N, C-alpha and C positions, 0 to 999 in steps of 0.2 A: 565370560563375565565382563572383560574389558570391552568387547565389541558392543555389548548391550549398553554399557555406560556411555560410550562415545556416540552411539546412535541416538540415545536419549538427549545428549547435549546438543547435537545437531537439530533434533526435532524441537527442543525447547527454544533454541535461537530462531528457528523458522517461525514458530508460533508467536514469539515476542515481536519479531520483525513484521509479521503480517498485521498484528494488532496495532503496532505503531503507525504503519503506513495507512491502514484503514482509518484509524482515528484522525490522522492528519487530513485525509480526504474528507471525512464526514464533517469535521469542524470547519474546514474551509468552505465546503458547500453550504453548510448551515449559515455561515456568516454572509455569504453571497446572497442566499435566499432572503435573509433579513434585510439586507441592503436593497434588494429588488422590491420587497414589500414597502419599504420606506419611500423609495423612488416613485412607486405607483401611487401611494397615498398622498404624497406632498406635491409632486410636480405634474402628474398626469402626462409625463413625457414618455412616449412609447419608445423613442430611440434609446434612452438610458436603460429602460427595462429590457429592451432587446439585447443591448450590449452586455448587461449583467447575465441574461439568460445564456448568451454565448459563452461567457466565462464559466458558468456553472457546467455547461456541457463539456467544455475543455478540461475542467477540473476532474470531471468523471472519467474522461479518457486518460488523463495523466495518472490518476490514482490507479486505474485498471492496469495500465502499462507498467507502472511501478511495481504493483503486486506480482504481475506475471514475470517480470525480470528478476525480482527478488526470489520468487519461488524457484525459478530456473537456476539461479546462482546457488541457492541452498541445496538443490538436488545435485548439482555438480560438486559442491563441497562434501556432501554425503558420500558420493561415489569416490571422491578423492580420499576421504578418510577411510573408507572401506578398503580400497585397493592399496594405497600407499602406506597408511599407518597401521591398519589392523592386520592386513594379510602377512606382512613380514613377521609379526608377533605370533602368529598362529603356528 
């Protein structure tokens, strides 16, 4: 019973963390795309558009890396909970 509850807690934190990181990435990328559209429509400056496009690409990379690191940390936390906290109680 205790093991099931602790695994559910770790899983819940993992899901919430993934949602928060993904939402941050999506919102940031949407804001950059809106800015890129405004830059294209008003100034016709390809350099500004290219810089914003680079920022969008970098934000995709940062969001992906953040998700991978968070998932890895949560897997390690789950292993820690299973071995150090749950195992002595069994």
